[in-house]
C-alpha atoms as one frame of an Amber mdcrd trajectory, in Angstrom:
protein
   8.993  -8.200   2.535   9.973  -6.034   5.557  11.791  -3.623   3.276   8.546
  -2.719   1.491   7.391  -0.416   4.184  10.821   1.070   5.004  12.191   4.341
   3.661  14.756   3.864   0.848  17.313   6.545   0.820  17.884   7.842  -2.745
  18.689  11.259  -4.217  15.789  11.404  -6.715  13.342  14.076  -7.770  10.576
  12.221  -5.975  12.533  12.058  -2.668  13.192  15.794  -2.811   9.506  16.625
  -2.990   7.689  17.648   0.109   5.813  14.905   1.994   2.550  16.829   1.556
   2.916  16.805  -2.234   3.444  13.067  -2.224   0.432  12.621   0.080  -1.672
  14.481  -2.486  -0.268  12.306  -5.295  -1.249   9.145  -3.393  -4.745  10.495
  -2.715  -5.058  11.570  -6.324  -4.166   8.025  -7.414  -6.712   6.623  -5.056
  -9.448   9.075  -6.247  -8.734   8.537  -9.874  -8.631   4.770  -9.503 -12.061
   4.805  -7.781 -13.680   7.211 -10.238 -13.196   5.224 -13.403 -13.782   1.572
 -14.237 -12.486   1.539 -17.744  -9.500  -0.768 -18.033  -7.699   1.639 -20.433
  -7.812   4.483 -17.907  -6.663   2.216 -15.123  -3.845   0.669 -17.078  -2.613
   4.171 -17.902  -2.744   5.048 -14.223  -0.783   1.968 -13.370   1.853   2.859
 -15.906   2.160   6.364 -14.428   2.642   4.876 -10.979   5.355   2.595 -12.230
   6.915   5.606 -13.952   6.972   7.508 -10.588   8.535   4.462  -8.879  11.194
   4.314 -11.547  11.835   8.094 -11.158  12.208   7.543  -7.371  14.571   4.617
  -8.034  12.536   2.305  -5.854  10.994   0.149  -8.611  13.545  -2.595  -8.342
  12.991  -2.820  -4.558   9.189  -3.115  -5.158   9.590  -5.937  -7.751   8.878
  -8.665  -5.062   5.613  -7.032  -4.071   4.706  -6.443  -7.741   5.095 -10.114
  -8.417   2.930 -10.949  -5.321   0.274  -8.414  -6.360   0.213  -9.958  -9.783
  -0.922 -13.212  -8.325  -3.789 -11.558  -6.505  -4.636  -9.572  -9.623  -4.880
 -12.802 -11.582  -7.237 -14.235  -8.914  -9.448 -11.059  -9.132  -9.350 -11.288
 -12.894 -10.431 -14.946 -12.926 -13.230 -14.422 -10.404 -14.602 -11.498 -12.314
 -14.333 -13.321 -15.637 -16.060 -16.379 -14.373 -18.957 -14.781 -12.423 -19.693
 -11.742 -14.595 -22.202 -13.122 -17.080 -23.311  -9.919 -18.859 -22.221  -8.982
 -22.394 -21.238 -10.972 -25.412 -20.316 -14.583 -24.616 -16.929 -15.761 -25.939
 -17.133 -19.398 -24.805 -18.471 -21.651 -22.062 -16.262 -23.477 -19.613 -18.791
 -26.340 -19.717 -19.673 -26.275 -23.375 -22.006 -29.246 -23.485 -24.629 -27.613
 -21.286 -23.655 -24.032 -21.865 -22.666 -23.340 -18.276 -20.272 -20.798 -16.795
 -20.135 -18.319 -19.674 -17.013 -16.199 -20.158 -17.948 -12.781 -21.606 -15.910
  -9.934 -23.166 -17.376  -7.606 -20.503 -16.333  -9.960 -17.763 -12.784 -10.192
 -18.984 -12.489  -6.335 -19.342 -14.040  -5.818 -15.942 -11.695  -8.298 -14.393
  -8.726  -6.538 -16.042 -10.008  -3.168 -14.678 -10.303  -4.567 -11.160  -6.891
  -6.100 -11.194  -5.313  -2.806 -12.465  -7.143  -0.814  -9.850  -5.955  -2.972
  -7.011  -2.377  -2.996  -8.152  -2.326   0.821  -8.804  -3.733   1.899  -5.391
  -1.437  -0.455  -3.375   1.660   0.387  -5.353   1.046   4.161  -5.126   0.993
   4.034  -1.349   4.046   1.754  -1.277   5.951   4.239  -3.459   4.847   7.008
  -1.071   6.158   5.130   1.989   9.475   4.086   0.358  10.186   7.592  -0.971
   9.188   9.603   2.149  10.814   9.776   5.575   8.474   8.646   8.300   9.471
  11.712  10.325   8.310  13.999   7.434   5.045  12.099   7.244   4.360  12.653
  10.956   5.322  16.358  10.816   3.044  16.843   7.827   0.159  15.108   9.519
   0.669  17.291  12.616   1.402  20.688  10.983  -0.634  20.537   7.824  -3.499
  18.275   8.726  -3.675  19.241  12.397  -3.743  15.688  13.666  -2.840  15.367
  17.373   0.762  14.568  17.923  -0.100  11.483  20.049  -2.022   9.929  17.150
   0.705  10.840  14.644   3.320   9.332  16.988   1.397   6.112  17.313   1.196
   5.949  13.485   4.908   6.567  13.231   5.693   3.938  15.837   3.521   1.277
  14.217   5.013   2.050  10.821   8.519   2.032  12.142   8.193  -1.433  13.876
   6.430  -3.259  11.092   9.765  -4.400   9.581  11.066  -5.386  13.056   7.928
  -7.301  13.702   8.135  -9.211  10.385  11.778 -10.044  11.118  10.839 -11.321
  14.508   8.094 -13.483  13.024  10.638 -15.130  10.673  13.212 -15.491  13.480
  10.737 -17.139  15.904   9.381 -19.373  13.118  12.809 -20.502  12.105  13.737
 -21.142  15.735  10.672 -23.249  16.388  11.225 -25.292  13.192  14.793 -25.849
  14.162  13.454 -27.408  17.360  11.383 -29.843  15.299   8.054 -27.948  15.307
   6.152 -28.169  12.022   4.129 -25.180  10.889   3.077 -26.512   7.461   0.181
 -28.735   6.608  -3.007 -28.716   4.590  -5.635 -28.751   7.352  -6.345 -25.126
   8.145  -7.318 -25.824  11.735  -4.146 -27.736  12.504  -2.172 -25.045  10.792
  -3.707 -22.301  12.963  -3.041 -24.391  16.085   0.572 -24.975  14.974   1.120
 -21.247  15.105   0.597 -21.057  18.842   4.291 -21.699  19.696   5.151 -18.785
  17.372   2.441 -16.410  18.657   3.250 -16.680  22.299   6.938 -15.556  21.959
   5.865 -12.810  19.610   3.400 -11.407  22.192   6.053 -11.568  24.888   8.605
  -9.786  22.627   6.010  -7.128  21.693   5.217  -6.469  25.370   8.833  -6.192
  26.233   9.426  -3.847  23.290   6.396  -1.686  24.376   7.791  -1.393  27.966
  11.158  -0.310  26.603   9.594   2.313  24.332   7.493   3.689  27.261  10.627
   3.922  29.438  12.546   5.702  26.619   9.672   8.153  26.120   9.572   8.998
  29.816  13.349   9.550  30.123  13.277  11.850  26.995  10.511  14.004  28.395
   7.627  13.067  26.122   4.801  15.702  26.459   7.064  17.588  28.782   6.741
  20.998  27.090   6.924  22.834  23.720   8.024  20.708  20.891  10.397  21.877
  18.112  11.210  20.217  14.824  14.675  19.678  13.361  13.499  19.451   9.737
  11.638  22.214   7.858   8.354  21.113   6.211   7.791  24.168   4.012   6.821
  23.529   0.404   8.828  24.796  -2.554   7.734  26.161  -5.896   7.748  22.690
  -7.496   5.598  21.312  -4.680   3.012  24.079  -5.159   2.962  23.583  -8.915
   2.596  19.714  -8.743  -0.056  20.029  -5.973  -2.052  22.462  -8.000  -1.733
  20.294 -11.092  -2.885  17.170  -9.208  -5.967  19.080  -7.806  -6.947  20.352
 -11.229  -6.404  16.968 -12.759  -8.604  15.298 -10.114 -11.352  17.919 -10.641
 -11.203  17.405 -14.385 -11.295  13.682 -13.888 -14.483  14.012 -11.697 -16.030
  16.246 -14.359 -15.230  13.771 -17.092 -16.649  10.912 -15.027 -19.885  12.802
 -14.495 -20.002  13.353 -18.308 -19.870   9.633 -18.845 -16.165   9.113 -19.710
 -14.179   6.209 -18.351 -17.164   3.891 -17.902 -17.370   0.515 -19.606
């Protein structure tokens, strides 16, 4: 799970794109997914995201999260199918008294919601795994004019998510090796059982924050003008793809206003 938010080094066409282009692609996917609610449009968008992941050679690394998202997608699908009672009724879950109708519109709406959820989450995961965190921060600072302090906090949080997840597993395994049980059905007892795990994690986080602060002071953070090792200029391919994404999003908004992509 920790590897899902880490950069995966590959020599692919997606990796060679500028970070700004990939940000526009992720935002385009988000906008397109929110504009339409027709399951056919959203399934086509999901297929395009999977195609981009395959082009970036990160699809295999994302298979665990795809399987996990599929479970949540099935839950959304079932909830929508059971509680959306408009449209043609296919059958009743309680046939004797005609209760809990399952309609065609409910099934299609549930499929659209599941596809939208998977598409939006996967697009941002592909963006994170195919883009260096340093390039993301430089793009936020230079292109979007976000203050460097906020961009640095974002980079630090993103960088230490895998370490934090590894520490959660390490502390949990250590406490279970000492005979502490974390499982159980009762939710209140289960929350209480995580106290021996939470306290060491808080102490580890405080210690790590102190070490980071000390390292920042010794390296002269905010001590003068800042220079960048990597160049964030966009190439011809980046400009063409960004322009195509903007035009496609504008066309999608026009089509949505005209009534397309609506069930």
